N, C-alpha and C positions, 0 to 999 in steps of 0.2 A: 504494499499499499504505497500511498504518499506523504512523505515529510512535511505536515502545517503548521506554519509560523501562527500565532493568534496573538495580534496587539489590540487589549483594551484595555480601558484602565480601569474600571469597577469588576474588583475581584469576582463575584459573585456568577457574572455571565461568563466574563476569562475564563473558569473554570470549568461552571455546565458547557459552554462549546468546546474542552478541551477533552472533557470525560463524555462529550454525544461522540465526539471525532475519534476521539479512542477507541473506544468502544466498537466503532465501526472499522477499527484495523490501524487506523493512522496512528504513525507517531507525531507528536504534537510537545511543543516545545510555545514557550508564553511569552509575551514581553507585556510590562506594565505602562509603556508611555509609548508616546512617536520615535522618541529619540533610541532608544534601547530595542525597538523593533530594527530600525533602520540598522544598529550595529549587528543585532544578531542575525537578518536576513545575508549580510557582508562576508559573517564568521562561518554561518550555519549553512548557507544556501537550500535553500529547504524548498519544497518542489510547488508551492502554494503559498501568501500570505492571504491572511483576510484580516484587516483591519479596520477597526470603529472609527469615526471621526472623529467626534470631539474625545480628545483626549490632553492631557498635558506636553509641553514642551514642544509636539510635535502634532497637526493633525494627519488625520491617515487620509487626507488628500497629499499633503506634502512629505508623507510617508511615503507613497505610491510617485509622487514626483523624484523620490532621492532614489529609488530604488531604479526607476527608470533611467535614471538618467549619468549610471552606474554599468560600469561598459562590463563588470564585473557579474552584477545581477538585473540587468536589464533581461535579459530573458526569463524571470523570475512573474507569474503571475499572478496580480495581486489583487483582490475581492474588497469591496468596502462594505462593511458592515453598517448599515444606520438603523435609527429608527426615524428620517429625514427623504421624505418620499419625492419630493416635490423634484419636480422638475429640472429645477436651476439645480438642484444641488447634484441626480446624477447628471448633469451636464457635467458638472466641477468635477465628477468622479474619471467621466469620462477624459477630459481636459488635461485632467492629469494622467492618463495613463491607464487606467484600471480596467481590468479584464471583464471583471463582470461588479454586481448593484447586488446586493441581497438586503431586502429590508428584515429592520426588527417590531413586531418581536417577531419570531418563529419555531415551530416545532420542532424538538427534536432529529423526529424522521424526515421532515422538510427539509434540514438543515445536511444531514446525511444526503440524502438523493440531490440537491443543489450542487452541493462539491461535488459528489460523483460526475453529475453530467456538465461538470465547468471544468475536472479533470479530465472525463472524456473527452469531451470538446478539445481543448486545449491539446491533447498527444497526437489527436489529427491534424491542429493546423499546422 
């Protein structure tokens, strides 16, 4: 299965996502803020990064931009996790280089399904 980095400042949400994806068989690493997420992405080179938008030190959009601007990490897909579903928010995600956008709240089985679809889609492109 895939190695997934979760960037989420709310510990309960981060741990729920980590548990859900770990239960699905993925290796999961966790970052508590945007700056940590960028550093960990460079070090660990995960298969996928899931990032919240509103976090300390760097927003999820900033995280995505930083990952996509780095030659070492630019190939790593980034998915924005956000409760903000307005078109302008989704557009910011696209502009920052995000590969997909998942709206919160989501059920654990829905998250597993969406991550599996994203990984499958990205592996065929």
